C-alpha positions as CSV (number, residue, x, y, z in Angstrom):
1,M,-30.8,4.8,7.7
2,R,-29.6,1.2,7.6
3,R,-30.6,0.8,4.0
4,T,-28.6,3.9,3.1
5,T,-25.6,2.5,4.9
6,L,-25.7,-0.8,3.1
7,I,-26.0,0.9,-0.3
8,L,-23.0,3.1,0.4
9,A,-21.0,0.1,1.7
10,A,-21.8,-1.9,-1.5
11,T,-20.7,1.0,-3.7
12,L,-17.5,1.7,-1.8
13,G,-16.7,-1.9,-1.0
14,A,-17.1,-3.1,-4.5
15,S,-14.8,-0.6,-6.0
16,C,-12.7,1.0,-3.3
17,A,-9.5,-1.0,-3.4
18,T,-7.8,-1.2,-6.7
19,P,-4.5,-3.1,-6.4
20,A,-1.7,-2.3,-8.8
21,L,1.9,-3.3,-9.0
22,A,3.1,0.1,-7.6
23,A,0.2,1.3,-5.4
24,F,-2.8,0.4,-3.2
25,T,-5.4,2.9,-4.3
26,V,-8.7,3.6,-2.6
27,C,-11.6,5.2,-4.4
28,N,-14.4,7.1,-2.7
29,Q,-17.6,6.7,-4.8
30,T,-19.7,8.6,-2.2
31,S,-20.6,12.3,-2.1
32,L,-18.9,12.8,1.2
33,P,-15.2,13.0,2.2
34,T,-14.1,9.6,3.5
35,R,-11.3,8.7,5.9
36,A,-9.5,5.4,5.4
37,A,-7.1,3.3,7.4
38,I,-5.2,0.2,6.3
39,G,-4.0,-2.9,8.1
40,R,-1.3,-5.4,6.9
41,F,1.0,-8.2,7.9
42,D,4.6,-8.0,6.8
43,G,5.4,-11.6,7.4
44,T,6.5,-10.9,10.9
45,S,4.1,-8.5,12.5
46,W,0.8,-6.7,12.1
47,T,0.5,-3.0,11.6
48,S,-2.4,-0.5,11.0
49,E,-2.2,3.1,10.0
50,G,-4.3,6.0,8.9
51,W,-6.0,8.3,8.3
52,W,-6.1,9.3,4.6
53,T,-8.9,11.6,3.6
54,I,-10.3,10.8,0.2
55,K,-12.4,13.4,-1.5
56,P,-15.8,12.6,-2.9
57,K,-15.8,10.9,-6.3
58,S,-12.0,10.6,-6.3
59,C,-9.2,8.1,-5.6
60,A,-6.0,8.3,-3.5
61,A,-2.9,6.1,-3.3
62,I,-2.7,4.8,0.2
63,L,0.5,2.7,-0.3
64,T,3.0,3.4,-3.0
65,G,5.7,1.1,-4.2
66,P,5.5,-2.7,-4.7
67,L,2.9,-4.4,-2.6
68,Q,4.5,-6.8,-0.1
69,G,1.6,-9.1,0.5
70,R,-1.5,-10.5,-1.0
71,Y,-4.0,-9.5,1.7
72,Y,-4.5,-6.0,3.0
73,Y,-7.3,-4.8,5.3
74,L,-9.3,-1.6,5.0
75,Y,-11.6,0.4,7.2
76,A,-13.3,3.6,6.0
77,T,-15.9,6.0,7.3
78,D,-17.6,9.2,6.0
79,G,-18.3,10.2,9.6
80,G,-22.0,9.9,9.0
81,A,-24.1,7.1,7.5
82,G,-21.3,5.2,5.8
83,T,-18.9,2.9,7.5
84,W,-17.1,0.2,5.6
85,E,-15.8,-2.4,8.0
86,G,-15.2,-6.1,8.4
87,K,-14.3,-8.8,10.9
88,T,-10.5,-8.4,11.2
89,F,-9.8,-6.1,14.1
90,F,-7.0,-3.5,14.2
91,C,-6.2,-0.5,16.5
92,V,-7.0,3.0,15.2
93,A,-6.6,6.5,16.7
94,P,-10.1,8.2,16.7
95,D,-9.2,11.5,15.2
96,S,-5.5,11.9,14.5
97,R,-2.9,10.3,12.1
98,F,-1.6,7.1,13.6
99,K,0.6,4.0,13.1
100,S,0.0,1.1,15.4
101,A,2.2,-2.0,15.8
102,G,0.1,-5.1,16.6
103,R,-3.6,-5.8,16.8
104,G,-4.1,-6.4,20.5
105,N,-4.6,-4.4,23.7
106,C,-5.9,-1.4,21.7
107,A,-7.5,0.4,24.6
108,K,-4.5,-0.1,26.9
109,R,-2.4,1.6,24.2
110,G,-4.7,4.5,23.8
111,F,-6.4,3.3,20.5
112,D,-9.9,2.3,19.5
113,R,-10.6,-1.1,18.0
114,R,-12.2,-1.3,14.6
115,G,-13.1,-4.1,12.2
116,F,-11.4,-4.0,8.8
117,F,-12.4,-5.9,5.7
118,E,-10.0,-8.0,3.7
119,V,-8.8,-7.0,0.3
120,D,-7.2,-9.7,-1.9
121,T,-4.8,-8.1,-4.2
122,G,-4.3,-11.3,-6.2
123,K,-0.6,-11.0,-5.7
124,K,0.9,-14.4,-4.9
125,A,3.2,-14.0,-1.9
C-alpha cells in the first residue's frame, strides 16, 4: 500500500501544478477522481480554500486571473491510496466546500489541519 501511495504522489506531484500567467491549473494523472485544496499568502494574510474535484486523467483551473504570488500550496487526495501533502499546514473542511482565513486554531474553528506542499510558480513577486 505504501509503495502505491508513493508512486501516485510522484506522478501527481511532478505534474499537478502548471502555473500560467492567467491560471493555476491542477492535473490529475491518476485513475481516480481527486479533490484539491489550495493555500496562499496575499502579502497580508494566509487563506486556504477547496474543494475542487478533478476528474481522472484531466486538468482543472483552480485559480483564474493573474497569479498574485510566487508560492502557492496544494493538498490533494483521491480518498483512497493517494494523498499529496507537505509540511505547510492549513485548515480544511473535511467534506464540504470551504474558505478559511488564517492557518492557526483549525480545530477551534471547526476545520481539520492538513499539510500542503509548496508550488513555486516562478513568478517574481
